[in-house]
C-alpha positions, 0 to 999 in steps of 0.5 A: 490520513494518520501520521505518527512520529514512530517508525512502524515496521508494517507496510501495506502494499496493493499493487506492484509490490504484492507477492503475486507481482513479478516486478523486481521491486516486489522481489526486493521487498521480499528481501527487506522483510516478510509477508504477514498476511492480507488486509484492506482499508476503506478507499478507492483503487485506480488503474494508472497504466502499468500500476495502481494508485490508492486513495484512503477514504475512511467513510468509503463503502469500497475497499482497497485490498492488499497484503501486509509486510513486516520490514526487518529494518524500516529505517533503511527500507522505507527510504528505498521504497520512498524513492521507488514510489516517487512523487505521485505518492505520499507515505502515510500510516493508515489503519488496515483491517486484518483478521485480527483487527486494525493495525496501523501500516505504512502505505503509499497513497496516490496524491494526484487527481484521480479523474482521468483514471479508471476505478478498479471496482473490486479494489484488487489490483490482480483480479 
């Protein structure tokens, strides 16, 4: 995990906040900024029931796929997203690969044991 005192405006999402999601919080995210494009990071994605959880693993051969959003006001938006994600996740800066190279993005990483959950081998929540 990469941490930084700077407040990045980039957010990487991989589950219920994706543009393809009909979750109300995905609609809220669209109001908080704009979609920049696709990206991925090395790690594993798990099906937790009605939503996924990602684990960042720099040396993993598998990828977590999602999309990057630019938040208009991260100081206001990130606390709202923190509340939505709850205590199963920790917000962290992670290097996300895009067509243009690596960019550090906030993302919510699952922090509970993953053993009871099914791995999503494609690394894509909506497959």
